[in-house]
C-alpha positions in Angstrom: 0.1 0.1 0.0 1.3 3.2 -1.1 0.2 6.7 0.4 1.1 9.9 1.8 2.7 8.0 4.0 4.8 6.4 2.0 4.8 2.4 1.5 3.3 -0.2 3.5 3.5 -3.7 4.1 2.0 -6.4 6.5 2.8 -9.2 7.6 0.9 -11.2 10.3 1.0 -14.5 12.3 -1.8 -16.1 15.2 1.3 -15.8 18.1 1.9 -13.2 20.5 5.4 -11.1 19.9 7.1 -8.7 21.8 11.2 -8.9 19.9 12.5 -7.7 16.9 15.7 -7.2 15.4 17.3 -6.0 12.0 19.5 -8.0 10.3 22.9 -7.4 8.0 22.9 -8.5 4.7 25.5 -7.8 2.1 22.4 -7.5 -0.6 21.7 -3.5 -0.3 18.0 -4.4 -2.2 17.1 -6.2 0.9 15.8 -5.4 4.0 15.8 -8.3 6.5 14.1 -8.7 9.9 14.0 -11.0 12.7 11.0 -11.1 15.3 10.9 -13.7 17.8 7.1 -15.3 19.4 6.8 -15.6 22.9 5.2 -19.4 22.6 3.1 -19.6 25.4 1.3 -22.4 24.3 3.7 -23.7 21.8 7.0 -23.5 20.9 8.9 -20.3 20.2 9.2 -19.7 16.5 11.5 -16.8 14.5 10.3 -15.4 11.7 12.7 -13.2 9.0 11.0 -11.2 7.3 12.7 -10.4 3.9 11.4 -7.2 1.9 13.0 -7.2 -2.0 12.3 -3.7 -3.3 13.8 -5.5 -6.7 11.2 -7.8 -6.4 8.1 -5.4 -7.1 8.7 -5.2 -2.9 7.1 -8.5 -2.1 7.7 -9.7 1.6 9.4 -13.6 1.7 9.7 -15.2 4.8 11.3 -17.8 6.5 10.3 -19.5 10.1 12.6 -21.1 12.0 11.5 -23.2 15.4 13.1 -22.6 18.7 12.9 -24.4 21.8 11.6 -21.9 24.5 9.5 -18.7 24.3 11.6 -15.4 23.0 11.5 -12.4 25.0 14.2 -10.5 23.4 16.4 -10.6 20.2 19.9 -8.9 19.4 21.3 -9.9 15.6 25.0 -11.0 15.9 25.2 -11.2 12.0 23.2 -12.3 9.2 22.7 -16.1 10.0 22.9 -16.0 14.3 20.6 -14.4 16.8 21.1 -13.6 20.5 18.2 -15.0 22.1 16.7 -14.4 25.8 14.0 -16.8 26.3 11.1 -16.8 28.2 12.7 -18.8 31.4 15.5 -16.1 31.4 18.2 -18.1 29.5 20.3 -16.3 27.5 22.2 -17.9 24.3 23.8 -17.3 20.9 21.7 -19.7 18.1 22.3 -20.0 14.2 19.9 -20.3 11.7 19.9 -22.8 9.2 21.0 -21.1 6.0 18.8 -23.4 3.7 15.0 -23.8 4.5 13.4 -23.6 7.6 14.3 -25.9 10.3 15.2 -25.8 13.9 17.6 -23.3 15.4 20.9 -24.7 17.2 22.5 -23.3 20.2 26.3 -22.1 19.8 26.9 -20.8 23.1 24.9 -20.7 26.4 25.6 -17.7 28.3 25.1 -18.9 32.6 24.9 -16.6 34.6 22.3 -16.2 37.6 18.7 -14.6 37.6 16.4 -14.6 34.8 17.4 -12.2 31.8 15.0 -9.8 29.9 16.8 -8.5 27.6 20.1 -8.6 25.6 22.0 -5.8 23.9 24.5 -6.3 21.2 27.2 -3.6 20.7 25.8 -1.9 17.1 29.8 -2.2 16.3 30.4 -6.2 14.5 33.9 -5.5 15.3 33.8 -4.8 18.9 31.9 -8.4 20.3 30.1 -7.3 23.2 26.7 -8.1 24.9 24.8 -6.5 27.6 22.9 -8.7 29.3 19.8 -7.2 31.6 18.8 -9.0 34.5 15.5 -7.3 37.0 16.4 -7.0 40.3 20.2 -7.8 39.4 22.1 -5.6 37.0 23.7 -5.3 34.0 26.3 -8.2 32.8 28.6 -7.6 30.2 30.2 -10.9 28.0 32.9 -10.7 25.9 31.3 -12.8 23.0 34.6 -13.9 21.6 35.2 -16.1 24.7 31.7 -16.2 25.8 33.2 -14.7 29.3 31.3 -12.6 31.4 34.1 -9.7 31.8 32.3 -7.3 34.5 28.8 -7.3 36.4 27.4 -3.4 37.4 24.8 -4.5 40.3 21.1 -2.3 39.5 18.7 -3.6 41.4 16.2 -0.9 39.8 17.7 -1.1 36.0 14.7 -1.5 33.1 17.1 -1.3 29.9 20.7 -0.8 28.5 21.9 1.1 24.9 26.2 1.0 23.8 28.2 4.1 23.1 28.0 3.6 19.3 31.5 3.4 19.1 33.2 2.9 22.1 33.0 -0.6 24.1 33.6 0.9 27.6 30.5 3.1 27.8 27.0 1.8 28.2 23.9 3.6 29.1 21.4 2.4 31.3 17.8 3.7 33.0 15.3 2.3 35.9 12.5 1.8 36.9 12.4 5.5 38.8 12.9 7.4 36.1 16.9 7.7 36.1 19.4 7.3 33.6 23.1 6.6 33.7 26.2 6.2 31.9 29.1 4.0 32.8 32.6 4.0 32.6 33.0 0.2 32.2 36.9 1.2 32.7 36.6 2.3 36.1 32.6 0.5 37.0 31.8 4.1 37.8 28.7 6.6 36.4 29.8 8.9 34.6 26.8 11.1 33.9 23.7 10.6 36.3 20.2 12.3 35.8 17.6 10.9 38.7 14.4 12.6 37.4 14.9 12.4 33.8 11.1 10.9 33.2 8.5 10.6 35.6 8.7 7.0 36.0 10.0 4.2 34.2 12.5 4.6 31.5 11.5 2.4 29.3 13.6 2.5 26.0 17.0 4.5 25.6 19.5 4.9 22.2 22.1 7.3 21.2 22.3 9.3 18.7 25.2 7.1 16.0 26.7 10.2 14.7 26.6 12.9 17.8 27.4 10.4 20.7 27.1 12.8 23.1 23.6 12.6 22.7 21.8 10.0 23.9 17.3 10.0 23.6 15.3 8.3 26.5 11.3 7.2 26.0 9.4 6.9 29.3 6.1 5.5 30.9 5.2 9.4 30.5 4.6 9.4 27.0 7.7 11.5 26.5 10.9 11.4 24.3 13.6 13.4 25.5 16.9 14.1 23.5 20.0 14.6 26.1 23.2 16.6 25.7 25.5 14.2 28.0 27.9 17.1 28.4 25.8 19.5 30.0 22.7 17.3 31.2 20.9 19.4 33.2 18.0 19.9 31.0 16.8 18.4 27.9 17.3 19.4 24.4 14.2 17.9 22.8 11.5 16.7 24.7 8.6 15.3 22.3 4.7 14.0 23.8 3.6 12.5 20.9 2.3 9.4 22.8 -0.5 9.0 25.5 1.2 5.9 27.1 4.3 4.6 27.5 7.2 4.8 25.2 8.3 1.1 24.7 10.8 1.5 22.1 12.5 4.1 20.3 15.3 4.0 17.7 17.6 7.0 15.8 17.7 6.6 12.0 21.7 5.1 11.6 22.4 7.1 8.5 20.1 10.5 9.4 20.5 10.6 13.2 17.4 13.6 12.6 15.2 10.9 12.1 13.7 9.1 15.6 11.0 6.2 15.6 9.3 5.6 18.7 6.3 2.8 19.5 4.2 2.8 22.5 1.6 1.0 24.5 -0.9 3.5 22.5 -0.2 1.5 19.6 1.6 3.8 17.7 4.7 4.5 16.1 6.1 8.3 15.7 8.7 9.3 13.3 9.9 12.5 14.4 12.5 14.8 13.0 15.2 16.3 15.3 16.8 18.4 12.6 18.1 21.1 15.1 20.1 18.8 17.7 21.6 16.4 14.4 24.5 16.1 13.1 22.4 17.2 9.5 22.1 20.7 11.1 25.8 21.9 10.2 25.3 20.5 6.7 22.4 22.5 6.0 22.4 24.2 2.5 19.0 24.6 1.9 17.9 28.0 0.4 14.1 27.2 0.0 12.7 27.3 3.9 9.6 25.2 2.8 12.3 22.3 1.8 14.3 23.0 5.2 13.3 20.1 7.6 11.9 21.2 11.3 11.5 19.5 14.2 8.8 18.1 15.4 6.3 15.4 14.3 7.0 14.2 10.4 4.2 11.3 10.5 2.4 9.2 12.9 1.3 5.5 11.9 -1.7 4.1 13.3 -1.1 0.6 11.7 -1.5 -1.7 15.2 -4.5 -2.6 16.9 -1.9 -3.6 20.3 0.7 -2.2 22.1 3.9 -1.8 19.6 6.7 -3.3 21.8 9.6 -2.7 19.4 10.5 -1.0 16.1 13.6 -1.1 13.9 15.4 0.3 11.2 16.4 -1.3 8.0 20.5 -2.2 8.1 20.7 -1.7 4.5 17.5 1.0 3.5 17.7 4.3 5.6 13.9 4.8 4.5 12.5 1.7 5.6 11.7 0.7 9.0 9.2 -2.2 10.5 7.1 -2.0 13.9 6.1 -4.7 15.5 2.8 -5.3 18.1 2.1 -7.7 20.6 -0.5 -9.3 18.6 1.7 -10.4 16.1 1.7 -7.9 13.5 4.7 -6.5 11.5 4.3 -3.7 9.8 7.1 -2.4 7.5 6.5 1.3 6.5 8.4 4.0 4.5 10.3 7.4 5.0 7.6 9.8 3.8 8.9 10.8 0.2 8.8 14.5 0.8 10.4 14.1 4.2 12.9 12.0 1.8 13.5 14.7 -0.4 13.8 17.3 2.2 16.5 15.7 4.0 18.3 15.0 0.7 17.8 17.5 -1.5 
């Protein structure tokens, strides 16, 4: 379907889902997304959904079975995934490269407690993963050796995000509205913001081009961007959700674009050009073609809470959102906004 919002594709399954990740691929015309099912009354499944723009934008899918339900996914290359099960175990699993089948375990991370999230470092060369365990904290794993190298005891931890380039800097949020950035070399908090949100902070993401900017989304329905060098007040606050923000992500190529998804069943595409790397490069002479801050588009394709969103790893204009009822929607940035950025 194509309209003013751009192109839209829907993939639906009769399963409950919480997690979604974007997979890297060497084929620039393919956008690959992996979603995991909770497997409440049946074995878990991993669905690989492929949008091929060379094939009339047709969706192709491959389904792999997994021994347990899946709570969290993080890409570890095109054919491997870090998986947190509904039982709280954490594994590196491989996907069969030909046809459908069952995943197999490459490595299991032995750690206490029941994990609920795993976050792989965005730089493939930095083979690190952070595991979030409620009531315990964060454990940092060197996946080249499958070894836990560090633990941060944080009994109220909610989520975490890696610095886009550094291997020793990690951001965390808590259930009381506070966020921290940690220097893992000394295990100390380098930045602390105690009241960043009114309530639980459910989502964090670093600006990939300005790594001293951190975006946060909370149970208050507000998206905020912080300059970690001067964190007394947010650079931007956007209140375009009516309930919790469950996920947010900067565009990895054009950091003025930020996606957010919430339990209000909405997906918002925001522009924050005034605090992006594009601000210094703005050469528009026509004000009507100049990108501005604010809500670019609101997508209402879902009927239940949207717990995950991801940008494509290959196409800067493609993104996917996943709701609890198993509905995956792949959308594109509106053409008008795309031209404002490119021209």
